[in-house]
N, C-alpha and C positions, 0 to 999 in steps of 0.2 A: 822110630822117632816121630813125635807129633809136631808137625809144623803149622797147623791151623792156617792153611794157605789162604782161603777166602776171608777168614776173620782178620788176618794180618793185613791183607790187601785193603780192607775197609779201615783198619786202624791207621795205615799209612795215609789214606785220604782224610781221615778225621783230624790229623795233626798238620795237614797242609793248609796254607792260607789260600782262600779262594781267589780266582783270577780277578774278581771285581775289587777285592781289597788291594791286590797288587796294583791294579789300575788306579785306585784312589791314591795310593802312595806315590805313584809316578806323577799323577796330576798335581799333588801337593808339592812335590819336589820341583816340578816345572813352574808352578805359581811362585814359589819362593825364589827360584833362580831368576825368573824374569823381574821380580821385584828388586832383588839386590843388584842385578846388572843394570837396572835403570838409574841407579844412584851414581852420580858423577864421581864422588870420592872413592867409592868401592870399585868403580870401573877403572879408575886410575891406578888402583892397587892390583889390578889384574884378576878380579874376582872370576872364578870358574868353579862351578859346583859339580859334585858327582855323588851318586848314591853309594854308601858304604854299609858295613855291618852285615848282619845276618840276612837282610833283604837282598843286598847285593850278592852275597854268597849263595842265596837260595836255600839257606838252612834255617830260616825263621820258622818257628812253630806257631800254629794257630793259638790265640787270636791275633798275634802280630801287632801289638799295640805300640811298639817302639820302632821308629824308623830313623836311621842316621844318615845325615848328609854331610859331606866334607866341603867346606868353603875354602877352596884353594886360592890363595893370594899369590899369583905367579910373579908379581912385581915386588914382593916383600920377602925378607929372609929372617933368619934368627937374629940378625943384627937389630931388628926393629922390636919395639916394645909391644907386648901382648895387649896391654890396657887400651892403647889407642885403637887397635884393630877391633878388639871386642866391643868397645864403646860405639864405634862406627856401625857395626852390624846391629847392635841393639837399637841404635837410633832409628834405623830404617824399619826394623821389624815392629818396634813398639808404635811407630807412627801409623802403621797399617792395622796391626792386630790388638794393640793395647797391652798394658802390663797388668797381669793378674793381681799383683799385690796393691795396685792403685785403682783398678777399674773392675767393677763386678762383672763386666762382660769381656774383660781382657783375656787374651789367650797366650801371652808370652810369659814364661817363667825364667828368671835368671838362675843359672847353674854355675858351679865353680869355673868351668872353662867353656861352656856352651850355652845356647839359648834354646829352650823348648817351646814349640808352638803347637797348641792343641787343634786337632781337626776332627770334625764329625758332621757328615752330611745331614744327619737327622737332628743334630744339635744335642743329642743325648750322650753325656760323657760316660755312661755305663753301657751304651749300645754296642752291638757287634761292629758297627762301622767306625767307632771311635779309635783314633790313634794319635800319636804325637810325633812331631818331627824334632829331632835333636840336631841342631845346626852347630857344627864344630869348626871354628876358624883354624886355618892351617897356613903356614908359610914355608918357603923352600928351605931345605936343609940338604944341600948338595943334590943327590939324586933321590932323596927321601923328603919327608915332611916333618915339620915341628908343630905340635899343638900346645896350647898354654898349660903350664903346670897347674894341677888341681889346687895347690896351695898358693893362694894369691900373695902371700907374704914373700914368695920367691920371685915375683914378677919384676922386682927391681934388681935382681941378681942376674947378670948377663949370661953366666954359665949354667943357670938352673931354671930360667924362666920358661924355656921351651922343652918339650919332651919329644924325642925322636920317635916317629911311627911311620908305617906304610901300609894302611889297610887295603889299599888298591892292589899291592903286590900279594897280600894274603888272599884276596879274592881271586886273583889270577891263579895262584898256586892251588887253591881249592878247586877251581874249575879244571885244572890239569889232573888233579886226583879223581875228580868226578867224571872224567872222560877217558882215563887211562884204560887201555885194553886189558891190563892185568888186574884191574880193580874188580872185586866181586860184583856179580850181577844177580838179579832176580827176574825171571821171565824175560831175559834178554836185555834188561835195562840196568845201567849202573846203579848200585844200591847205596852209595855213600851218602848223598844228600838226604834221602828218605830216612836212613838209619840215624843220621845226625839230628833230624827233627824228632824222631822217636826218643832219642837219648835226651834231648833238651826237655821233652815232656816228662820223662822219668825223673830227671834232676829237679824239675819244678815241683813235681808231686812229693818227692821225698826229702828235698832240702829246702824248698821254699825260698825265703829271703836269706838263708845262710850262704856263706861263701864256701867254696868257689862258685861263681856264677855261671851262667850259660856259656859265655865266651870261653872261659878257662876250661870248662868241660868239653866244649867242642874242639879246642886246641889239643887237649889230651887225646881225644878220639882221632883227630887228624894225624897225629904222630903214629898212633897204632896202625891206622890204615896205610899210611905212607910207608911204614916199615914192613908192610905186608904180613902183619901179625894177626889180622882178622880174616878168617876163612869161613866159607859156608855157601849154601845155594838157596837158602830160604831166609825170610825176614826174621824168623825166630832164631835160627842159628846165628845169623850175623849180629843181631842185637845182643844175644847172650854172650857171644865172643867179645863184642865191644864193651859191654858192662865189665867183663872180667879184666880186659886190658886197661880200661880207665881206672878201675879200682887199684890195680897195681901201680899205675903211674901216680895216682894221688898219694899213695903211700910213700913213693920215692920223693915226691914234691915236698913232703914235710921237712926233709933235710936240705934239699937243694933248690926248691922253687920250681916253677914251670917256665921253660924257656920260650921266648918269643919265637914264633915260627919263621920270622923274616930275619931278625937280627941275632938270634941265638943267645940273647941276654935275658935275665929273669924278667918276667912280665910284672907290670905294676898296675895298680897298687898291690903290694905283696900280700899274700894270704898267710895267716899265722899257722905255724906247725900244728897247733891243736885243731884248727879248722880243717886242715888237710887230712888229719887222722880221722876225724869224725866222718868226713865225706868218704874216706877210704873204707871205713867200717860199714857205712851205709851201702856203698856200691858193692862191697864184697858180699854182703848179705843178699843183695838183689841178684848178683851174678850166680850165687849158689841156688837161689830160688829158680832162676831162669834155667839152670841146668836140670833141676828137678822137673821143670815143666816139659823139657824136651824128652824126658824119659817117662812122663806120666801118660795115663790114658787121656783121651780127648777132652772130656768134661773137666777133669781136674787140671789139665794143662791150661785150659781156657781160664779157669778160676785164678790160677797163679799169675798168668800174664795180665789179667784184668786188675789184679792187686798191684802189679808192678807199674802198669801204664796209667792207672787211675782214670780220672775224668777231666773234661774241659767243658766249655759252655755248650758243646754239642752232645754232652752226656758221656757215657762210658766209652773210652777210646776203643777198646777191643769189644766188638759185639759178642753176645752169647751165642754159641753154636746151637743149632736146632737140636732138640732132644736133651738139652742139659739145663740144670737149674743153676742159680747163682752161687750155690755152695760147692759146685764142682761134681755133682752127681747126675747120673742119667735120670730122666723123668720116666717113671714107670707108667704103664697103661692106667693103673689105678689113680696115680697122681694126676695124669692128664684129664681123666674123667671127672676128677673132683673139682676141676676148675682152678687149681693153683697155678698162677702164672709162672713162666719159666724164669723170671727175674726174682721170684720170691724164694725164701729159704725152703728147703725140702721139708715137707710136713709129715712124712710117714717113716716112723722108726723101723718098720718092718722090711724096708728095702736095704739090701746089703750094699755097703759103700764099695766103691772101686778101690783097688789097691794101687798105690802109686809109690811107687818106690819112695871165674872163677869174678907229665911234669918235665919230670925232666926227661928229655928225649934219650932213649937208650943209645948207648955208644956201641 
């Protein structure tokens, strides 16, 4: 079995967000928190912010341009209207950062139930240091939280204006999975979060803007790992097994939807059955290729995994092993002398090629 140990170790690093970017996100969160807590109206509502989403779960993949923070209003409940709370938050943020649709230098964008604020220490919205904070208002819903319905036409309907959620509990459960003694490890370290980041990279490369998105994909993987259906001792084995399990769950989701890991109810907004099946087909194909890579010789295995993992702003996620070209063949002495780079297609027909020879939570 070809595990490409050192190459996968670098791939894991290549999809991880740098500590400097994590620090920038924390600084931005602190800046917004202090700004909102300085406002008398919001302070009276019990404003208390917390980092949520993939940043909080430590499953965000590079470049990590989207940061989510939860604006918990501890003195408000689902009995209160979303519009008043949303408008109060908007007032404070726009006064400091400006509204993009009205100001060329504005940094705030209105979204259906949240407000997005752009950050970039270099001022370049295309630079590596660029990211945005998505500030989501939330009110108490017994021991859980309610966030505004995406459909603002529902905001005047008391029973539908808030959507129950608890991203804090999911972050806690993720941490439990990522520290469980029975959870698979690589080189003595729990492997769940690094594999989740690799999986998000694969989804991004092969599905792009199509649904299901990164969160739904991560939740499908969360169930597979929690149910102890993923086994292995190397990054290659664990990613191959995760792709196979996620493909199977996507197929099941076409009929039943993907269950929320906290509430056990279908996640929203719902993904169409056709979208689930397209994603299942894509992931089935990727899982099959991953299994082929495990049985292939070193150079061909690297070629397959490079196709699966694709690229990001840092370049090819999985580096090319020494002595291999980009087409999955070993570099012969003649090729090396000719000066053809290892990332170039193999240029000599005389060298013989190497032979190289799988939603809803299961009940």
